[in-house]
C-alpha positions, 0 to 999 in steps of 0.5 A: 870821757875817754873814747872807746878803743876796738880791736880790729874786727870787733862787732861794732867797729865798721872793720872786717878782720881777715880772722879772729879778732885780735888782743894785744894784751892778751896775745902779748901775754900768751905768746910771754908765757909760751916762751914763743914769737908771736905770728900772725895768722891774720896778716902773714909774711908772704905775698898774700900781704904785700899784692893783692891784683897780681900773683908777683914771687919776691925775693923778699926776705921777712925779718924781725928787726932782732934778727938785723939790729943788735940793739932795735928801738921803736924810737931813737931819741923819740919821734922826728919827722927825719924819721919817715923815708919812703919806700918803693911804695907809691904811698907819698901821701901817707908819709907827708901824712906821718911826717907831720904827725911826728911833730906832736909827741901825743899825737904819735902816741895815739897812734903808737901806744907807749906799752911797747918795746923790743926790752920788757915783754917783747914777744915779737908783736905790737899794735897801733891805732888808728881813727877809722870813721868816728872810732878808734881801731886797734890794730895788732901786728907781728914784727917780721917786715920786709927787707930786699934781699942781696947776695946770699952769704953766710950771715943774715945782717950782710945778706939783707938790703934795705927795708922795701918799704918805710925805713929810718935814717937810723938802723936800731929804729922801726917805728915807722916801718911798722906802723906802715905794715900795720896800716896795710893791715888795716886795708888788706895790703901793702898793695891798698896803700898805692895812690891815695891824699895826705888828708885820708892818713892825716884822719886816720892819724887823729880823726880831724877833718880836713880842708882843701885848698886849690891853687885857683881859689885861695883866700886873700889871707892865706898866709894867715889861714895856714899860720893859724892852722900851725897854731892849732897844731893842724897837720899840713900837706901840699903838692907841686906844679909840673911846671916847677920839676927843674926848681926840684920839685916832684909833680904829683907827689905829696910834701908835708907842712912842717911850719909856718913862720913870719920872719922879723929879720930887724929891718923887714918882715917875710913870710915863710914856709918850711916843705919836707919830701919824705923821700928825705932827699931832693929838695927846692932850688929857688930863693930860700932853698938851703943853698942860697946865699941869703942865709948867709946875710941872716943873722945866727939868731933868725936861723937859729929861731927857724931852726935852719940847717943847710944840709940834704935832708928832704926839708927846705924853706921857701918864700911863701909869695913864691909857694902861692905861684908853684903848688897844686893844692894845700890840705890842712888837717884841723884836729878834734876835741879828743886830739886838740891838747895844744896849749893855748889852742881853739876847742873846737866842736864835733858832730857827727852821723852815718848814712848809706847811698843805697840803690832803690832807696837813697841812692839819688844822685846829683840831678835833677833835683826830683832825684837829688831829694831821693838822697839822705837828707839832714837837718843842721841848726847854728844858734850861735854866731862865732865870737869873732863879731861877724854874725855868722857861724863858720863850720867846716863840712866833712863827708867821708866815704867808709871803706872803700880802700879795703875793698880795693881788692873787689875793684871798689874805688872812690865815688866822685861825691858832693852836697847841698847845702839849702836854708830851711825856713820854718822847718817844722812845717816843712814835709819830710824828708822833702820831695823835689817840689818842695826842695825849689821853694828854698835856694840852694846856699852852697853846692860842693861841686863833684870834682873828683874821686876822692875820700873825703871832701871838706869845705868850710863855710861861713853862714847866718845862724839859723836852720839849713837842710844838708843833702850828701849825694854821688854824682850819678844815681844808683851809686851805692856807698856809705859815708860819714858825715860830720860838721865841725864848728866854733860853738856847736850845732845841732845836727839830726836826720831829717826824715820821718819818724818811725810809726805805725797807726792804723787809722794812717791808713789810705782811704784807697786801699781800705776801700779797694779792700773792702770790696774784694770780700765782705768783712763778715766772711773773716768767721765763714774762712776761719770756721772752715779752716779751724775745723781741721784743727783744735778750733783755731789755726796754725801757720799751716792751716793759715797758708790753706786758707790764704793759698785759696785767695791769693799767691805768695804766701810762703811757709816763712810768710805765714809762720811769720804773720802767726807770730805776729799776731799770737799775743799768746805764743800758743803757736796759732791764732783764735778767730780774734787774732785773726779778724785783725790779721785778715783786715790787715793781709788784704790792706797789704794785698791791696797796697802792693796791687795797687804799686805793682804799675806795670802788672810784673809781680814786682814792686819797685824799691824805690816806691817802697816808702809812699807803699809803706805810708799807705797802709800807716807806717812812718819810716826813715831812711835807715829803715828803708835801707835796711828792709832793702838789704834783706828783702829786695832782689838785688835789683831794685824789686820785692817780690810780694812774699818779700814785701809781705815780709817787710812789713810784717817784720816792721809791724812786730818790731814797732808793737814790740816796742810800743808794749814796753813804753806803753807812755809813748817815751821813745825809750825803754829797756829789755832784759836779755831773756826778754829780747831774745824770746822777741827776736826768736818768736818774731 
């Protein structure tokens, strides 16, 4: 089944646009009909699209390709890794990933749709597609690009220099420059692309899951690992150690890995790796460099097999033994099933779920274990071992932070994250979610230590085919963020939230609550109260009368709370409560008020949001961390506190939602349907 393509900023896309949602095909058709060139109001051709951290006046000229070339093309003889030459922006990580992408035509056309050109229906508008946290997003841009200005002479062509950012060696080719602009728009500006990790761009090009190999921790069969990755059409990149700068390698600079070869010379086998510098120049000067005399000794057939070319283009071969001594880390992006179409490649399977760390509910941090248990928990069931006879399951666990780069202008940076993996015995009998004391009974099988603030933390694990709990965490408590948890496997896994089911049962109310509430006001008091205040109306209570009644006994019953209480109990939608409805409501109010008092330990008049789950449980509600996060987002004061009226509104909202669903699902099947009219009515009157 084809994946849905979302428009940038479209509801449900998980992205936010600076303006209206833009449909490429409608906009192009409109521009062609009006005979005008598209100018993007959401990403204008000015400094606001270039920078976010400073007011900088540039001498750049924004020009369309047709203004600087007599025959502009998206591609000249198709896409090539040599088309990618980094400009003045510090985004070598992005350039290295794009050069890797260019090796696979089907992947290029996944990002650069093959339905646009500078000829047919040209209107100065193009579109590109990027994977963002489980969804493919379509980004529209105009084709105005920043060029360096030189001497102001008559001819436009003669008065400008190179493109400021990405460019191709062929002056008529523009796919890399336009793609870079679309990626900059996705994240808010060109400056937002400064500094990064190639695996981030690789994932955004493919939706793949990345692995990172650090120099000191490489497996013994590292060459075979990379050779297999190449055979699976994986994208690869690397960085080198600063000690080897004298031999042509730049430190803290991303390079593409463009090939892996076991070279048979006829007398021996040599392990080789091919690397490309996105600058398009400055190459390795050690063994097997372009000028090494060893190439003279090799037969031409061998050189043809590995496409050896002696020219300054930023690409070079290295003997793998040298490579292992000079690299600092390698990233490999494994393609997911929807992108993996290379012949003979193994089809892996993918499961994923979204989550959040929210201060006061699910942002527990990494330690102590009581705090670790406050983070969201996931159950992973591995049922079938791999086909290699090992008896184990090989999986890649990816924990990816969401929407951090696009909020750099707000000062948001990546958090330092990690995850804990524990084998769970008899998961059915284990409380959901586990608290710290329960968690200590299960030994940690893997704990990815939080080492650095990177977007994605991935690791390959070899585990027995049983059940495990994965707990994503931030290094420190109370750090908020969104994330995507993905499991990549050969035979598939079952991934689910390890948490309570959403429920309400008034028979599950804590005895402390009911006893305390009954002691406050005798049960038959509700009749006398109702009669006293209903006389002012027509024998029933509207929200105004209900508020008068409640304020005689309690504080915190605001206008909004009383309106919501009436709507919750008003079965016939009369806007009023009968005596029978009030009796049920009065019992609820006593229980909820009592719960709030018992959990307001310091008598501050506020409930700590970290106690919200337990407070709701004591009055019969089962909740999961997704629901808790939403309640806290909506009703807390932003500092982890709930006042009485906020607590009451959250309880009313939760009970109304559950009872509304139950009314349409009398058989307790867990699913139902609403017409638009029914759903709108229930949302408005709740």
